[in-house]
Every structure is written in C-alpha cells, then in structure tokens.
C-alpha positions in Angstrom: 75.3 -13.4 127.7 72.0 -12.0 129.0 73.7 -8.7 129.0 74.5 -9.0 124.8 71.0 -10.0 124.2 69.8 -7.2 126.4 71.5 -4.8 124.5 70.6 -6.4 121.1 67.1 -6.7 122.1 67.1 -2.7 122.9 69.3 -1.9 119.5 66.6 -3.9 117.7 63.3 -1.9 119.6 65.3 1.4 119.1 65.8 0.6 115.1 62.1 -0.4 115.3 60.9 2.7 116.8 62.9 4.9 114.3 60.9 3.4 111.4 57.9 3.4 112.5 58.2 7.1 113.3 59.6 7.5 110.1 56.9 5.9 107.9 53.7 7.2 110.5 52.2 11.1 110.2 53.9 13.5 112.2 52.0 15.3 114.7 50.7 18.5 114.2 51.2 21.5 116.1 48.7 22.0 119.1 45.7 24.2 118.4 44.1 27.6 120.0 41.2 28.0 119.4 39.1 31.3 121.4 36.2 33.1 120.6 34.6 36.9 121.7 31.0 38.1 121.7 30.3 41.5 120.1 28.0 43.7 119.6 29.5 46.0 117.1 28.9 44.1 113.5 31.4 42.9 111.1 32.6 46.4 109.8 32.9 48.3 113.2 34.8 44.9 114.8 37.1 44.7 111.8 37.9 48.0 112.2 38.5 47.7 115.4 40.3 44.9 115.4 43.2 46.3 112.5 43.2 49.2 114.8 44.1 47.0 117.6 46.6 45.3 115.9 48.5 48.1 114.7 48.7 49.4 118.4 49.7 45.7 119.7 52.3 45.8 117.0 53.9 48.8 118.2 53.4 48.1 122.0 55.3 44.2 121.2 57.2 44.9 118.5 60.1 44.3 119.8 59.4 40.8 121.3 58.2 39.6 117.8 59.8 39.0 114.6 58.8 38.5 110.9 55.5 39.5 111.5 52.6 38.8 108.7 49.2 39.6 108.3 46.7 39.6 105.6 43.1 40.3 105.4 40.6 38.7 103.0 37.2 40.2 103.5 36.8 39.2 107.0 39.3 36.8 107.9 42.7 37.8 109.0 45.6 35.4 107.9 48.8 36.4 110.4 51.6 34.7 111.6 54.9 36.1 114.0 57.9 34.6 115.7 58.3 34.9 119.4 61.4 33.8 120.7 62.4 32.1 117.8 58.9 30.4 117.8 56.2 30.6 115.1 52.8 31.3 115.8 50.3 31.5 113.4 46.4 31.0 112.6 43.4 32.7 111.4 41.4 35.9 113.2 37.8 35.6 111.8 35.2 38.4 112.2 31.5 37.4 112.1 28.9 39.7 112.9 28.6 38.9 116.6 31.6 36.8 117.1 35.2 37.1 116.6 36.9 33.5 116.4 40.3 33.0 116.5 42.3 29.5 115.0 45.7 28.9 115.8 48.8 26.9 115.8 51.6 26.9 118.5 54.8 25.1 119.0 55.1 22.0 121.4 57.5 24.2 123.4 54.7 26.3 124.1 51.8 23.9 124.4 51.9 23.6 128.2 50.8 27.4 128.3 48.2 26.9 125.8 45.3 27.9 128.4 47.1 30.7 129.3 47.4 31.7 125.9 43.9 31.2 125.0 43.0 33.2 128.2 45.1 36.0 127.5 43.9 36.2 123.6 40.0 36.6 124.7 40.8 39.1 127.3 42.5 41.6 125.5 40.1 41.1 122.0 37.4 41.2 124.9 38.8 44.6 125.7 39.1 45.9 122.1 35.6 45.2 121.3 33.7 46.6 124.2 
C-alpha cells in the first residue's frame, strides 16, 4: 500500500513540475561579455576588426556554418553555428574600447570563461 501511494505522489509531483515549467519563463541563454581597450580610434578600430573578422572566417571557416554579420555604424551584429550550436552577439566599437556581448548555448556554458578569455586575447592582439 505504501508503494502505491509513493508512486502516486511521485507521479503527482512530476505532473506539477511539468505544469509549472510550461507556465514559467524559460531560462535565457548564458551570456558572454568582454571588453578590450585600444588607442586606435573608432574608424581605425572598426577597419582593423573588419579585416580581423575576414581573416578569422578564412582560418576557421571549416569549423563554422551559417555565418551572419552586419555592421550598423560601429556595431556588428553576428551569429554563427559551431558544432551545430548557435552563438550570437554584438561587437561594439567605441573611441577607446571594444565590447562584445553575446549569447552561447547551455551546452557551452561550462566553457564560458575560456571563451571570453579567448575572445579577449584575440581582440587584444588584433587591436595592437
């Protein structure tokens, strides 16, 4: 008799959790944020980063699919798929700093710090 009630209780709890999940806001994707200072000025930094992005695409083009990028003044909206997972974000060029805000899939969230450091190192190298 106890087993029957335990099973019913577990079933009821699972049903309740399912209903709660359906009616709550789904969690957002993990965010990336990194910033790199530079002394190039906006125009030069944008030109440098445009060339850098082209070179990166040639270098890593085999590893990424569905690459999208669009400059709007000094903001670059980008997205791409790597290993079937979409990464998207914004690169913003200011007079003395470049900021990257992005979103990564949950599957990559444990590598968030490494991804941010890698982006920061690549940007710092490009903006020297």
